[in-house]
C-alpha positions as CSV (number, residue, x, y, z in Angstrom):
1,I,0.2,0.2,0.0
2,D,1.2,3.4,-0.9
3,F,1.9,5.5,2.2
4,A,2.9,8.6,0.0
5,M,2.2,12.5,1.0
6,A,-0.5,12.9,-1.8
7,E,-2.7,9.8,-0.3
8,V,-2.4,11.3,3.0
9,A,-3.8,14.4,1.8
10,G,-6.5,12.9,0.0
11,G,-7.7,11.5,2.7
12,L,-7.5,14.2,5.3
13,A,-9.7,16.3,2.6
14,G,-12.0,13.9,2.6
15,G,-13.4,14.2,5.9
16,G,-10.4,12.7,8.1
17,G,-10.1,16.1,10.0
18,H,-11.4,16.8,13.5
19,R,-14.7,18.8,14.2
20,L,-12.8,21.3,15.7
21,D,-10.4,21.8,12.9
22,R,-12.0,25.0,11.2
23,L,-11.8,26.8,14.4
24,L,-7.7,26.6,14.7
25,P,-5.5,29.2,13.1
26,G,-3.9,28.2,9.9
27,F,-0.6,28.0,10.8
28,V,-1.4,25.5,14.0
29,A,-3.8,23.6,11.6
30,G,-1.2,23.5,8.9
31,S,1.3,21.8,11.4
32,V,-1.3,19.8,13.0
33,E,-1.9,18.0,9.8
34,G,1.6,17.8,9.1
35,E,2.0,15.7,12.2
36,A,-0.6,13.4,11.1
37,K,1.3,12.9,8.0
38,E,4.2,12.0,9.9
39,V,2.9,9.8,12.4
40,L,1.0,7.7,9.1
41,D,4.9,7.8,7.5
42,Q,6.4,6.1,10.5
43,I,3.6,3.8,10.9
44,G,4.1,2.7,7.1
45,E,7.9,2.0,7.9
46,A,6.9,-0.1,10.8
47,L,4.4,-2.1,9.2
48,D,7.3,-2.5,6.3
49,E,10.1,-4.0,8.9
50,A,7.1,-6.5,10.7
51,E,6.8,-7.8,6.7
52,R,10.2,-8.5,6.3
53,G,10.0,-9.9,9.6
54,N,13.5,-9.0,10.4
55,A,15.0,-9.9,13.3
56,P,15.4,-6.2,15.4
57,E,19.0,-4.9,15.8
58,A,20.8,-4.5,18.7
59,G,19.3,-1.7,21.2
60,G,16.2,-0.9,18.4
61,S,12.9,-2.7,18.2
62,S,11.0,-4.5,15.6
63,G,8.4,-3.8,13.6
64,A,5.0,-5.2,15.2
65,P,6.0,-3.7,18.7
66,R,6.5,-0.2,16.8
67,V,3.2,-0.5,15.3
68,L,1.6,-1.0,18.3
69,R,3.1,1.7,20.1
70,L,2.9,4.6,17.8
71,I,-1.4,3.3,16.9
72,E,-1.9,3.3,21.0
73,S,-0.2,6.8,20.9
74,S,-1.4,8.6,18.2
75,R,-4.8,10.4,18.9
76,A,-4.2,11.4,15.0
77,L,-5.3,8.1,13.9
78,K,-8.4,8.3,15.4
79,Q,-9.1,12.1,15.1
80,R,-7.0,13.2,12.1
81,F,-6.7,10.2,9.3
82,G,-9.1,10.1,6.7
83,P,-11.4,6.4,6.3
84,E,-9.8,5.6,3.3
85,V,-6.3,5.7,4.4
86,V,-7.4,3.8,7.9
87,G,-9.3,1.4,5.6
88,Q,-5.6,0.8,3.9
89,L,-4.5,0.3,7.0
90,V,-6.9,-2.1,8.2
91,R,-6.3,-4.2,5.0
92,R,-2.6,-3.8,5.2
93,L,-2.8,-5.1,8.8
94,V,-5.1,-8.3,7.9
95,A,-2.5,-9.4,5.5
96,L,0.1,-9.0,8.1
97,I,-1.8,-11.0,10.1
98,V,-3.6,-14.2,8.2
99,G,-0.9,-14.2,5.8
100,E,2.1,-16.0,5.5
101,T,4.5,-13.3,7.2
102,G,2.3,-13.4,10.0
103,A,2.4,-17.5,10.6
104,A,6.1,-17.3,11.0
105,L,6.7,-13.9,13.1
106,P,7.1,-14.7,17.2
107,L,3.6,-14.8,18.9
108,L,4.5,-11.9,20.8
109,H,4.5,-10.3,17.8
110,H,1.5,-11.4,15.9
111,M,-0.3,-11.0,19.7
112,Q,0.6,-6.8,19.1
113,L,-0.8,-6.7,15.7
114,C,-3.8,-7.8,16.6
115,K,-3.9,-5.3,19.7
116,A,-2.6,-2.6,17.3
117,L,-5.7,-3.9,14.3
118,H,-7.9,-3.7,17.2
119,E,-7.8,-0.2,18.2
120,V,-8.0,0.8,14.6
121,V,-10.9,-1.0,14.0
122,R,-12.7,-0.1,17.4
123,S,-11.5,4.0,16.8
124,K,-12.9,4.2,13.2
125,Q,-15.5,1.3,12.7
126,R,-18.4,3.0,11.8
127,H,-16.5,5.4,9.3
128,L,-14.3,2.4,7.2
129,V,-14.1,3.2,3.8
130,M,-13.1,-0.5,2.5
131,E,-14.3,-3.7,1.6
132,S,-15.5,-6.4,3.7
133,V,-12.7,-8.8,5.2
134,P,-12.4,-12.5,4.7
135,W,-13.5,-14.6,7.9
136,R,-12.0,-18.1,7.3
137,P,-8.6,-17.1,7.5
138,F,-9.4,-15.6,11.0
139,L,-11.1,-18.6,12.2
140,E,-8.1,-20.8,10.8
141,L,-5.8,-19.0,12.9
142,L,-7.9,-19.3,15.6
143,E,-8.0,-23.5,15.1
144,R,-4.2,-23.4,14.4
145,R,-3.1,-21.2,17.7
146,H,-5.4,-22.1,20.2
147,L,-7.8,-25.4,19.4
148,E,-5.2,-27.8,18.2
149,G,-4.8,-31.0,20.6
150,D,-6.7,-32.4,23.4
151,L,-9.0,-29.9,24.9
152,C,-7.5,-31.4,28.4
153,D,-4.4,-30.1,27.7
154,L,-5.7,-26.7,25.8
155,G,-6.5,-25.2,29.9
156,Q,-2.8,-25.6,30.3
157,R,-1.8,-22.8,27.7
158,S,1.0,-20.7,28.5
159,G,1.1,-17.0,30.1
160,L,2.3,-15.8,26.7
161,Q,-0.7,-17.8,24.4
162,Y,-3.1,-16.7,26.8
163,R,-2.4,-13.0,26.5
164,H,-2.8,-13.6,22.5
165,L,-5.7,-15.5,22.9
166,K,-6.9,-12.1,25.1
167,A,-5.9,-9.8,22.1
168,F,-7.4,-12.4,19.4
169,V,-10.8,-12.7,20.6
170,P,-12.0,-9.1,21.1
171,L,-10.1,-8.2,17.6
172,V,-12.7,-10.7,15.8
173,R,-15.6,-9.1,18.2
174,V,-15.0,-6.2,16.1
175,L,-14.0,-7.6,12.4
176,R,-17.8,-9.4,12.5
177,R,-19.0,-6.5,11.6
178,L,-16.7,-6.0,8.3
179,F,-17.5,-9.7,7.4
180,P,-19.3,-10.3,4.2
181,P,-23.1,-11.4,4.7
182,E,-23.0,-14.6,2.8
183,A,-20.3,-15.3,5.5
184,A,-23.3,-16.4,7.8
185,E,-24.3,-19.3,5.7
186,E,-20.7,-20.2,4.6
187,L,-20.1,-20.5,8.6
188,W,-23.1,-22.3,9.5
189,Q,-22.1,-24.9,6.6
190,W,-18.9,-25.2,8.5
191,A,-20.1,-25.4,11.8
192,S,-23.2,-27.7,11.2
193,E,-20.4,-30.7,11.2
194,R,-19.5,-30.0,14.8
195,L,-22.9,-29.7,15.7
196,A,-24.0,-33.1,14.5
197,N,-22.6,-34.9,17.1
198,S,-24.6,-33.7,20.7
199,R,-22.1,-36.1,23.0
200,S,-18.8,-34.7,21.6
201,Q,-17.4,-32.2,22.9
202,Q,-16.8,-30.6,19.1
203,V,-20.9,-29.5,19.3
204,F,-19.2,-26.6,21.8
205,I,-16.4,-25.6,19.0
206,G,-19.2,-25.4,16.4
207,A,-21.8,-23.5,18.5
208,G,-18.5,-21.0,19.8
209,M,-17.6,-20.3,16.3
210,V,-20.8,-19.3,15.0
211,Y,-21.5,-17.4,18.4
212,L,-17.8,-15.5,17.8
213,F,-17.6,-15.4,14.0
214,S,-20.9,-14.8,12.7
215,P,-21.7,-11.2,11.4
216,T,-23.5,-8.7,13.0
217,E,-25.8,-7.6,10.5
218,H,-27.0,-9.8,7.2
219,G,-30.0,-11.0,5.3
220,S,-30.1,-14.6,6.0
221,Y,-31.3,-14.5,9.3
222,D,-35.0,-15.9,8.8
223,T,-33.3,-18.7,7.0
224,L,-30.9,-19.8,9.6
225,L,-32.7,-19.1,12.8
226,P,-34.9,-22.4,12.8
227,Q,-31.5,-23.9,12.5
228,F,-30.3,-21.9,15.5
229,L,-33.4,-23.2,17.3
230,D,-32.8,-26.7,16.3
231,A,-29.0,-26.7,17.5
232,W,-30.2,-24.8,20.8
233,A,-32.3,-27.4,21.7
234,L,-29.7,-30.3,21.4
235,L,-28.3,-29.9,24.9
236,D,-29.9,-28.2,28.1
237,H,-29.1,-27.7,31.5
238,C,-26.0,-25.7,30.4
239,L,-25.5,-22.0,30.9
240,E,-22.9,-21.5,28.6
241,W,-24.9,-23.2,25.8
242,D,-27.9,-20.9,26.7
243,T,-26.1,-18.1,26.9
244,M,-24.5,-18.1,23.5
245,W,-27.8,-19.3,21.7
246,L,-29.8,-16.2,23.7
247,T,-27.3,-13.9,22.0
248,M,-27.4,-15.3,18.6
249,L,-32.0,-14.7,18.8
250,C,-30.7,-11.1,20.6
251,R,-28.6,-10.0,17.1
252,A,-31.6,-11.9,15.0
253,R,-34.2,-9.9,16.5
254,K,-32.7,-6.7,14.8
255,H,-32.5,-8.1,11.4
256,S,-35.0,-11.0,11.1
257,K,-38.3,-9.8,8.7
258,D,-40.5,-12.9,8.7
259,F,-39.5,-15.4,11.0
260,D,-42.6,-16.7,13.6
261,W,-40.9,-15.6,16.5
262,H,-43.8,-15.8,18.6
263,N,-44.6,-19.7,17.4
264,R,-41.0,-20.8,17.4
265,A,-39.1,-18.8,19.6
266,L,-41.2,-17.5,22.2
267,P,-41.6,-21.4,23.9
268,M,-38.0,-22.5,23.7
269,V,-37.2,-19.1,25.5
270,L,-39.5,-19.4,28.2
271,Q,-38.2,-22.9,29.3
272,C,-34.8,-21.5,29.2
273,V,-36.3,-18.7,31.4
274,R,-37.7,-21.9,34.2
275,R,-34.9,-23.8,34.1
276,N,-32.6,-20.9,34.9
277,L,-34.5,-19.5,37.7
278,S,-34.8,-23.0,39.3
279,I,-33.9,-22.9,43.0
280,D,-30.6,-25.4,42.2
281,A,-30.1,-23.0,39.4
282,L,-30.3,-19.9,41.6
283,E,-28.2,-21.3,44.3
284,M,-25.7,-22.8,41.4
285,R,-25.6,-26.3,42.9
286,S,-24.3,-28.9,41.2
287,N,-26.8,-31.0,39.2
288,P,-25.5,-34.4,37.8
289,A,-28.3,-33.1,34.8
290,N,-26.2,-30.1,34.2
291,R,-23.3,-30.3,31.4
292,K,-20.6,-28.0,31.3
293,M,-18.7,-26.4,28.7
294,P,-14.9,-27.2,28.6
295,N,-13.3,-24.6,30.8
296,S,-10.8,-24.3,27.3
297,L,-13.4,-23.2,25.4
298,C,-15.1,-21.1,27.9
299,R,-11.3,-19.1,28.0
300,T,-11.7,-19.0,24.2
301,F,-15.3,-18.5,22.8
302,L,-16.5,-16.2,26.2
303,H,-13.1,-14.7,27.2
304,G,-14.7,-12.3,29.6
305,V,-18.2,-13.1,30.1
306,N,-20.3,-13.7,32.8
307,F,-22.6,-16.2,32.0
308,S,-24.8,-16.0,34.5
309,T,-25.7,-12.3,34.0
310,K,-25.5,-12.3,30.3
311,C,-28.0,-15.2,30.1
312,F,-30.2,-13.2,32.4
313,G,-29.6,-10.0,30.4
314,K,-30.7,-12.0,27.0
315,M,-33.7,-13.6,28.3
316,A,-35.0,-10.2,29.4
317,K,-34.3,-8.6,26.2
318,L,-36.3,-11.1,24.3
319,I,-39.2,-10.7,26.4
320,V,-39.3,-7.2,26.0
321,F,-39.0,-7.8,22.6
322,F,-41.6,-10.2,22.7
323,L,-44.3,-7.5,24.7
324,S,-43.3,-4.7,22.4
325,Q,-45.2,-6.5,19.0
326,P,-48.1,-4.6,17.6
327,D,-49.9,-7.3,17.9
328,E,-52.5,-6.9,21.2
329,A,-53.4,-10.5,21.5
330,R,-50.0,-11.6,21.1
331,V,-48.9,-9.2,24.0
332,A,-51.6,-10.7,26.1
333,R,-50.4,-14.2,25.5
334,V,-46.9,-13.4,26.5
335,M,-48.0,-11.8,29.5
336,D,-49.8,-14.3,30.9
337,L,-46.7,-17.0,30.2
338,V,-44.3,-14.7,31.7
339,A,-46.4,-14.4,35.1
340,Q,-47.0,-17.8,35.0
341,V,-43.2,-18.5,35.4
342,L,-42.6,-15.5,37.9
343,R,-45.0,-16.8,40.2
344,S,-43.4,-20.4,40.5
345,G,-40.9,-18.1,42.3
346,R,-42.7,-15.7,44.4
347,T,-41.8,-17.2,47.8
348,L,-38.3,-15.9,46.7
349,L,-39.7,-12.4,46.5
350,H,-40.7,-12.3,49.8
351,P,-39.1,-10.5,52.5
352,S,-38.3,-12.9,54.8
353,S,-36.3,-14.9,52.1
354,R,-32.5,-13.8,52.5
355,T,-31.1,-16.9,50.3
356,P,-28.7,-16.0,47.5
357,A,-31.5,-17.2,45.1
358,S,-33.8,-14.0,46.0
359,G,-31.0,-11.7,44.3
360,R,-30.3,-13.5,41.7
361,F,-34.3,-14.4,41.3
362,A,-34.8,-10.6,41.3
């Protein structure tokens, strides 16, 4: 990618400047623009160095740490680079992370490039001017770096591996807005093989990949929602499993058009509410009927997620969604069903009840 001065100037002229630039005196505005160009040139040089894969010289630093340091410390990147220029930077970082050079990079440097790309996309996510980002290389990278081998051994990751995972998963979460719409059905075809056998631990990998990589906005939700519900029904009494599929339903409710939510999804959501509002579930008692997602996969797909809080939050969102429909008869039916569920735990809300389950139920 050409980081020439003319391209940078074009990006700045195309709306990349800060909204308060017009209030600056002319000589100050020129200085700020020059600083932005200088920072972008430095980032370009650091990326060149990272692409070459040169070992750092004595007393020097390698390209990947320099890229991260420049991006994290540069306010100009977030405020003054035009969308086209930032899009070029994103493309170059993506190619570096998932390409042959990225595979040869030390894990520490690869992690630093993931952090740098996350910072760029997060700061300019809604204003990027670029083509979609391919999803499959990132999925294969996650498999290769973190999912190869026995699942029990994966729980014994080194400190550096875990730090890389902490950088990579948030990156995928912001990149999925840039994945192409057709990725949703392609990803489901890939995951369907893992979901075929509910007794295998591979079923968690299939659901986790759909949860993590499925693009946020696409037009295939009406086609995929019946399959999501069928997959959700494969397991019960598993909080992590419920959390992932409830999250997928919450994403779908914003974009589906013709799906029959009340007859297909409502019964399953209410069944999940009843299951998670049981006394055993609220007091987190061990139950032989419960199935738990392996800890190694929890750290991979649900890193930083409080399962209980998120599961209850998604259930509440979906109930509000069902209650916000224009059909009054359906809303009244939902109200009756929700009231039945809540009445089953009314003793937990009595002032005399001070068990841990009372607060969680409330």
